C-alpha positions as CSV (number, residue, x, y, z in Angstrom):
1,D,-2.1,21.0,35.3
2,E,-1.3,23.5,37.0
3,S,0.0,22.6,40.5
4,I,2.7,20.3,38.0
5,D,2.8,22.9,34.5
6,Q,2.3,20.8,32.0
7,L,-0.1,20.4,29.7
8,M,-2.6,17.2,28.8
9,S,-5.1,17.0,26.4
10,L,-9.0,15.4,27.5
11,K,-10.7,13.7,25.4
12,L,-15.1,13.3,25.8
13,A,-16.5,10.7,24.1
14,R,-19.8,11.2,22.7
15,L,-20.9,8.1,23.6
16,K,-22.6,7.2,27.3
17,L,-21.6,3.7,28.7
18,E,-24.6,3.6,31.1
19,D,-24.3,-0.8,32.0
20,A,-21.8,-0.7,34.5
21,A,-20.1,-3.5,32.8
22,A,-19.3,-1.6,29.8
23,Q,-18.1,1.5,32.7
24,Q,-16.2,-1.7,34.6
25,E,-14.5,-3.0,30.7
26,F,-13.5,0.6,30.0
27,V,-11.9,1.2,33.3
28,Q,-9.4,-2.4,32.5
29,E,-8.8,-1.0,28.9
30,M,-7.1,2.4,30.6
31,R,-5.9,1.0,32.7
32,T,-4.0,-1.8,30.6
33,L,-3.7,1.4,28.3
34,A,-1.6,3.5,31.1
35,M,1.1,0.5,31.2
36,L,1.7,1.3,27.4
37,F,6.0,3.0,28.3
38,D,6.7,4.0,24.7
39,A,8.5,7.3,23.6
40,N,6.3,6.9,20.6
41,I,3.0,7.2,22.1
42,A,0.7,9.5,23.7
43,R,1.0,8.4,27.2
44,I,-2.8,7.9,29.2
45,V,-2.8,9.0,32.9
46,D,-6.3,9.2,33.5
47,S,-9.7,8.6,32.8
48,G,-13.4,7.8,33.6
49,W,-16.8,9.1,32.8
50,L,-18.5,11.8,33.7
51,S,-21.9,12.0,35.7
52,E,-24.2,11.3,32.3
53,G,-22.2,8.1,31.4
54,R,-19.6,9.2,29.3
55,P,-16.0,8.4,29.5
56,F,-13.1,10.5,29.0
57,M,-9.6,10.2,28.9
58,V,-6.9,11.8,29.9
59,S,-3.3,11.9,28.2
60,E,0.2,13.8,28.0
61,F,-0.7,16.5,25.1
62,E,1.1,16.4,22.3
63,G,2.2,19.3,20.7
64,G,3.3,18.1,16.8
65,L,1.9,17.8,13.9
66,P,0.0,15.5,11.7
67,L,1.4,13.0,9.6
68,P,-0.4,15.0,6.7
69,E,0.9,18.1,7.3
70,I,4.8,17.4,8.1
71,S,5.1,14.5,5.6
72,L,5.7,17.1,2.9
73,K,8.2,18.5,4.2
74,L,10.2,16.3,5.1
75,D,12.8,14.6,2.6
76,L,12.8,11.0,1.8
77,R,14.8,9.1,4.5
78,D,12.6,11.2,7.1
79,N,9.5,10.5,6.6
80,L,10.9,6.7,6.3
81,T,12.6,6.6,10.1
82,V,8.6,9.0,11.4
83,F,7.0,5.6,9.5
84,L,9.8,2.6,11.6
85,R,8.9,4.4,14.9
86,V,5.0,4.2,14.9
87,L,6.0,0.8,13.9
88,S,7.7,-0.1,16.2
89,A,5.0,1.3,18.6
90,V,2.2,0.1,16.3
91,G,3.9,-3.6,17.5
92,Y,5.4,-2.8,20.4
93,A,1.8,-2.5,21.4
94,H,0.2,-5.6,19.8
95,Q,3.3,-7.7,21.7
96,R,1.5,-7.0,24.7
97,G,-2.4,-7.4,23.0
98,I,-3.6,-3.5,22.6
99,L,-4.7,-2.7,19.1
100,H,-4.8,1.3,17.7
101,G,-8.6,1.6,16.8
102,D,-8.1,4.2,14.5
103,L,-4.2,4.0,13.5
104,R,-5.0,6.5,10.9
105,P,-2.6,9.7,9.1
106,A,-3.7,12.5,11.2
107,N,-3.4,9.8,15.2
108,V,-0.2,10.4,13.9
109,L,2.5,13.5,15.8
110,V,5.2,14.8,14.9
111,S,7.4,16.9,17.0
112,R,9.7,19.7,14.8
113,E,12.2,17.6,15.8
114,R,10.8,14.1,13.9
115,V,9.6,12.0,16.8
116,P,6.2,10.8,16.3
117,R,3.9,10.1,18.4
118,L,0.7,8.4,18.2
119,V,-2.3,9.7,20.1
120,D,-6.0,8.6,20.6
121,F,-4.3,5.2,21.1
122,G,-7.1,2.1,21.8
123,L,-9.4,4.9,22.7
124,A,-12.1,4.1,19.5
125,R,-11.4,0.3,20.0
126,A,-12.1,0.7,24.7
127,L,-15.4,2.7,23.4
128,A,-16.3,-0.2,20.4
129,K,-16.2,-3.4,23.3
130,G,-19.0,-5.1,22.1
131,G,-20.5,-2.0,20.5
132,D,-21.1,-1.0,16.6
133,A,-17.5,-0.3,16.0
134,I,-18.5,2.9,13.7
135,A,-21.0,4.5,16.1
136,T,-18.4,5.1,18.6
137,Q,-16.3,6.5,16.8
138,Q,-16.0,10.1,17.3
139,E,-16.3,12.2,13.8
140,L,-17.3,9.8,11.1
141,T,-16.4,11.7,8.4
142,T,-14.9,10.3,4.7
143,E,-10.7,10.3,5.7
144,N,-11.6,8.1,9.4
145,I,-13.9,5.4,7.0
146,A,-11.2,5.5,4.8
147,Y,-8.6,3.8,6.7
148,F,-11.4,1.4,8.7
149,S,-10.0,-2.1,7.8
150,P,-13.7,-4.3,6.8
151,E,-14.0,-6.2,9.8
152,Q,-14.3,-2.6,11.6
153,I,-16.8,-1.4,8.4
154,R,-19.2,-4.6,9.5
155,G,-18.4,-4.2,13.7
156,R,-16.7,-7.9,14.0
157,D,-14.1,-9.1,16.1
158,L,-10.9,-6.6,15.1
159,T,-7.0,-8.3,15.0
160,E,-3.7,-6.8,14.9
161,A,-4.4,-7.0,10.8
162,S,-6.9,-4.8,11.6
163,D,-4.2,-2.0,13.4
């Protein structure tokens, strides 16, 4: 965003939300997620849908490395600190009734200062409401499926335990 001189991250879904009720649910979910104020969660700053019905989400840009890349470079103490911060962020969201929906190491970015930030928070869940959770995944890979809960794979309702 040149007007505020800040980098942002834009996520476009492949899934179209043509139904007005589905669009409204997406908007409500994004409003809820935008209210998450935690140092370890990338904040959502805007959302909506393109003219063809594809939803988008704009969040703070995170310049860190994915957890799998950086964890090998950290000692045990730093890895545990990162892990506890991630757990704290997930707990913060769960206390507010919000699930991540795609919690896996690649969705945790760690800065040079060893501060983890959860990214793509709630996007999979927002898109999966009323539909098949697997069908809404941006890139369905073996890595993604390895972190899905059984209820996610079956397209059933998700709970905190699913994360």
